[in-house]
C-alpha positions in Angstrom: 21.4 7.5 -11.1 23.0 4.3 -11.7 22.2 3.1 -7.3 18.4 4.6 -8.4 17.9 1.8 -10.9 19.8 -0.7 -9.6 17.9 -0.3 -5.5 14.8 -0.3 -8.3 15.2 -3.7 -9.7 16.4 -5.3 -5.9 12.5 -3.8 -4.9 10.8 -5.0 -7.8 12.7 -8.5 -7.6 12.5 -8.7 -3.6 8.5 -7.7 -4.2 8.0 -10.2 -6.7 9.5 -12.9 -4.0 7.5 -12.0 -1.4 4.7 -12.1 -3.0 5.0 -15.5 -4.5 5.9 -16.7 -1.0 3.5 -15.0 0.8 1.0 -16.3 -1.6 2.6 -19.7 -1.0 2.4 -19.7 2.8 -1.2 -18.8 2.8 -2.4 -21.0 0.9 0.1 -23.9 3.0 -2.3 -22.1 5.9 -5.8 -22.5 4.3 -6.5 -18.4 4.5 -9.2 -17.1 1.8 -7.8 -15.1 -1.2 -9.4 -11.6 0.4 -7.6 -12.4 3.7 -4.7 -12.6 1.6 -4.2 -9.7 -0.3 -5.9 -7.3 2.7 -3.5 -8.9 5.2 -0.2 -10.8 3.8 0.3 -9.4 0.3 -0.3 -5.9 1.4 1.6 -6.0 4.0 4.4 -7.6 2.0 3.7 -4.5 -0.5 4.0 -1.6 2.2 7.8 -3.1 3.2 9.3 -0.7 0.6 7.4 2.0 1.9 8.2 1.0 5.7 11.9 0.6 4.7 11.6 4.1 3.1 10.1 5.6 6.3 12.6 3.8 8.7 15.3 5.1 6.6 14.9 8.5 6.0 13.6 9.2 9.9 17.4 7.6 10.5 18.9 10.3 8.2 16.9 12.6 10.3 14.6 13.4 6.6 11.2 13.5 8.0 10.1 14.9 4.6 11.0 12.5 2.6 9.3 9.6 5.2 5.6 11.3 5.7 5.8 12.6 2.0 6.4 8.9 0.8 3.6 7.7 3.1 0.8 10.4 1.8 2.1 9.9 -2.6 1.7 6.4 -1.8 -1.6 6.2 -1.0 -2.8 8.4 -3.4 -0.4 6.8 -6.0 -2.3 3.2 -5.2 -5.9 5.3 -4.7 -5.8 6.7 -8.3 -2.2 5.1 -10.6 -2.1 1.9 -9.3 -6.3 1.3 -9.5 -6.5 2.8 -12.5 -3.9 0.7 -14.1 -5.3 -2.3 -12.7 -8.7 -1.6 -14.5 -7.6 -0.8 -17.4 -5.4 -3.8 -18.3 -7.9 -6.4 -17.2 -11.5 -6.7 -16.1 -12.1 -5.5 -12.3 -15.2 -6.6 -10.7 -16.3 -5.3 -7.2 -16.9 -7.7 -4.6 -20.1 -7.4 -2.8 -19.3 -7.8 1.2 -15.7 -7.8 2.6 -14.5 -5.2 -0.2 -17.2 -2.4 1.2 -16.5 -3.0 4.4 -13.0 -2.9 4.2 -13.5 0.2 2.0 -14.9 1.9 5.1 -12.2 0.7 7.2 -9.7 2.4 4.9 -11.7 5.8 5.1 -11.9 5.9 8.9 -8.1 5.3 8.8 -7.6 8.0 6.9 -9.8 10.5 8.3 -8.5 9.6 11.4 -4.6 9.6 9.8 -5.4 13.4 8.9 -7.2 14.2 11.7 -4.3 13.2 13.9 -1.9 15.2 11.8 -3.4 18.8 12.7 -3.5 17.9 16.4 -1.6 19.0 18.8 -1.5 15.4 20.8 2.0 13.7 22.3 3.3 11.3 19.3 3.0 8.6 21.7 -0.5 9.3 22.0 -1.2 9.5 18.2 1.0 5.9 17.3 -1.2 4.3 20.2 -4.3 5.5 18.9 -3.2 4.1 15.0 -1.8 0.9 16.4 -4.8 -0.1 18.2 -6.5 0.3 15.0 -4.7 -1.4 13.2 -4.7 -4.6 16.0 -8.7 -3.6 15.3 -8.5 -4.1 11.9 -6.6 -7.4 11.4 -8.6 -9.1 14.5 -11.8 -7.9 12.6 -10.6 -9.3 9.8 -9.2 -12.5 10.8 -12.9 -13.4 12.2 -14.3 -13.0 9.0 -11.1 -15.0 7.7 -12.0 -17.7 9.8 -15.6 -17.7 9.7 -15.6 -17.7 6.0 -12.6 -20.3 5.8 -16.0 -23.1 6.8 -18.3 -21.2 4.6 -18.2 -18.6 1.8 -14.5 -19.1 1.3 -14.3 -23.1 1.2 -14.7 -23.7 -2.3 -12.4 -21.2 -3.2 -9.7 -22.4 -0.8 -10.1 -26.1 -2.1 -9.5 -24.5 -5.3 -6.0 -23.1 -4.3 -4.9 -25.9 -3.4 -5.9 -28.1 -6.2 -4.2 -25.2 -8.6 -1.0 -25.1 -6.5 -1.2 -29.1 -7.2 -1.2 -29.8 -3.2 -0.4 -27.5 0.2 3.2 -25.7 -0.2 5.8 -26.6 1.8 6.4 -24.3 4.7 9.7 -25.2 5.3 10.6 -23.7 2.4 8.7 -20.7 1.8 8.9 -19.2 5.5 13.2 -19.1 5.0 12.6 -17.3 1.5 9.9 -15.0 2.6 12.7 -13.8 5.5 15.4 -13.5 3.0 13.2 -11.2 0.8 12.3 -9.3 4.0 15.8 -8.4 4.6 16.6 -7.7 0.9 13.7 -5.4 0.4 14.5 -3.4 3.7 18.3 -2.4 2.2 16.9 -1.8 -1.0 15.0 0.5 0.3 17.9 2.1 2.3 19.5 2.8 -0.8 16.5 4.0 -2.6 16.8 6.8 0.7 20.6 7.9 -0.6 19.7 8.0 -4.5 17.1 10.2 -4.0 18.7 12.5 -1.8 21.4 12.8 -4.3 19.6 13.2 -6.9 17.7 16.1 -4.6 20.8 17.6 -4.6 22.0 17.3 -7.8 18.4 18.7 -9.0 17.3 21.1 -6.0 14.3 19.8 -5.8 12.8 18.9 -2.1 12.9 15.6 -1.0 9.4 16.5 0.7 8.3 16.5 -3.2 10.0 13.9 -4.4 9.1 11.7 -1.3 5.4 12.1 -2.7 6.2 11.7 -6.1 9.0 9.9 -7.2 9.6 7.6 -4.3 6.0 6.9 -3.8 5.6 5.7 -7.1 8.4 3.4 -7.4 7.4 2.2 -3.7 4.1 1.4 -4.9 5.7 -0.3 -8.1 4.8 -3.4 -5.7 1.4 -3.3 -5.6 1.6 -2.5 -9.4 2.9 -5.6 -10.1 0.6 -7.4 -7.8 -2.7 -5.8 -9.2 -1.5 -6.5 -13.0 -0.4 -10.5 -12.3 -3.9 -10.4 -10.3 -5.7 -8.7 -13.9 -4.1 -11.2 -15.7 -5.7 -14.2 -13.8 -8.4 -12.7 -13.5 -8.4 -12.4 -9.6 -10.6 -9.1 -8.9 -10.1 -9.4 -4.9 -7.0 -10.0 -4.3 -6.5 -7.0 -6.9 -8.3 -4.4 -4.8 -7.6 -6.2 -1.1 -4.4 -5.1 -1.7 -5.0 -1.7 -2.6 -7.3 -1.5 0.7 -4.5 -3.1 2.7 -1.7 -1.1 1.5 -2.8 1.8 2.3 -4.1 0.9 5.9 -1.1 -0.1 6.8 1.1 2.7 5.3 -1.3 5.0 7.5 -1.1 3.0 11.0 1.6 0.8 11.0 4.3 3.4 9.1 2.4 6.2 10.2 2.1 5.3 14.0 6.0 4.9 13.6 6.2 8.6 11.7 4.5 9.3 14.9 7.5 9.2 17.3 9.6 11.7 14.8 9.5 14.8 14.2 9.2 15.8 10.4 10.2 19.3 10.6 7.0 20.0 8.6 4.1 21.9 9.7 0.8 20.7 9.5 0.0 24.0 6.9 2.7 22.9 4.9 1.4 19.8 4.5 -2.2 21.1 4.4 -2.7 20.8 0.6 -1.2 16.4 0.2 -3.7 16.3 2.8 -6.8 17.0 1.4 -5.9 15.5 -2.0 -5.4 12.4 0.0 -8.4 12.9 1.6 -10.3 13.6 -1.7 -8.6 10.1 -3.9 -9.8 7.9 -1.0 -13.3 9.2 -0.9 -12.9 8.7 -4.9 -11.4 5.4 -4.4 -14.5 4.1 -1.7 -17.2 5.7 -3.8 -16.5 3.8 -6.8 -16.3 0.6 -4.4 -19.6 1.0 -2.9 -21.7 2.1 -6.2 -20.2 -0.3 -8.4 -20.9 -3.4 -5.9 -21.0 -6.3 -7.8 -20.1 -5.1 -11.1 -17.0 -4.9 -13.4 -15.6 -1.4 -13.2 -15.4 0.4 -16.7 -12.1 1.4 -18.2 -13.1 5.1 -18.0 -13.4 4.8 -14.3 -9.9 3.7 -14.6 -8.5 6.4 -17.2 -10.3 9.0 -14.4 -7.7 7.4 -11.6 -4.8 7.7 -13.8 -6.0 11.6 -14.8 -6.2 12.6 -11.3 -2.7 11.1 -10.6 -1.5 13.5 -13.2 -3.0 16.7 -11.4 -1.5 15.1 -8.2 2.1 15.6 -10.0 1.5 18.5 -11.0 -0.1 20.3 -7.8 3.1 18.8 -6.1 5.4 20.0 -8.3 3.2 23.5 -8.1 3.6 24.1 -4.3 6.8 22.7 -3.8 8.4 25.0 -6.7 
């Protein structure tokens, strides 16, 4: 229990400095806010999932690895989104947010399809990584185009609010050290979850879907709460969308090289709920385009997360 608490504290501290250093570097490199959240911040907040997945695979626990990916995405689309709506005023964007919501839905459908396919792991990984590269190229083109158009005013505001451009030589080392700490805290978290599974008799797949997934989503929760307080709706939603895309492509591609020890039938319910919650989030983004999300919608997201916990326990008990 102490190791779990210690690893949790390390994850939170490293995630805090990761988000801070990423944002400082993004300002220094003059990148747009939506690009920061989709690519830089989302990648940073997905590193706990990556660390847990790598550690799980190294210890031969594929159930925890895939459970963590699926559970984290469900948590992001329900609990994280719900808390961001309830805790502050979340306004949906009008262009890039919808584009990336569609991309997240496509990637989710592709990931679920691949889990039921008989294609080789290398081929599956190749498809997921090509998809990730295509998405990054697409978002980069949008960001660099907006740098001289619609994002020009917001970029000047970021530099002014920061008191000038931050030093790359200062914040890049901070970012590098944070990544190392994040990785090792993820390894410690995996060990503590395995110990908890032995004590309670609960499968690591269930813990990966619920407890570990929730813990590794804490950086997203922290980021969104901060963004909500500061009124940065684009950063909040961009972090959720980008994190889910990274989880299924970058981390999901890595998982394709290793056997999980679980059959597609065993994952069917969780994968279907992943699709359902993704459709829920995309529907909200499309229907409330340019509008502030009502708190009732946030409470609905939290309720869907509670249903997920109940179904996960019911099917694995």
